[in-house]
C-alpha angles and dihedrals in degrees: 000000000000091000090052091051091049091049090049091049091048092051091047090051091049091050091049092049091047092049092048090049092051091047092051091047091050092050091049091050091049089055090048092049091051091048092048091051089054091048090050092051090049092049090051090051089050089054091053090051092047091050091051091049091049091050090050091048091050089055090050090050092050089051092049095245096111134047131234089249090060091049092051091049091055091047090052089050090053091048091052092050090050089052088051090055091051092050092048090049092051092048091049091051092048093050091046091050090049090051092050090047093052090046090052096237102098092106091053092049090053091048095249116145120209115209 
C-alpha cells in the first residue's frame, strides 16, 4: 500500500511539474507573439517610409536632381523592407502556431476535428 501511495504521489508530482512547464512555455510564447506583432508593425511602418522615400526619389529623378543609381538604391531599400515584413509575418505565424500547440488548440484553429 505504501508503494502504491508513493507511486501515486510521484505521478502527481510529475503531472504538476509537467503542467507548470507547459504553463511557463505558453506564457513565454505569448510574450514572443506580442513582441513579434510589434516587430511586424514596425516592419510595416518601415515599408511605408521606404515607399515614400522611393516616391520622393522618383520625383527628383524626373526633375533631373537625382541619378538612376540613387533610384535603384531606394528601390533596393524598399525590396529589403518588404522582405523584412515577410520574415516578420512568418515568425509571427510560427510563434502563434507553437502557442496554439502548447495550449492544445492547434487542431481546432486549423479546423481539424478529433473524434
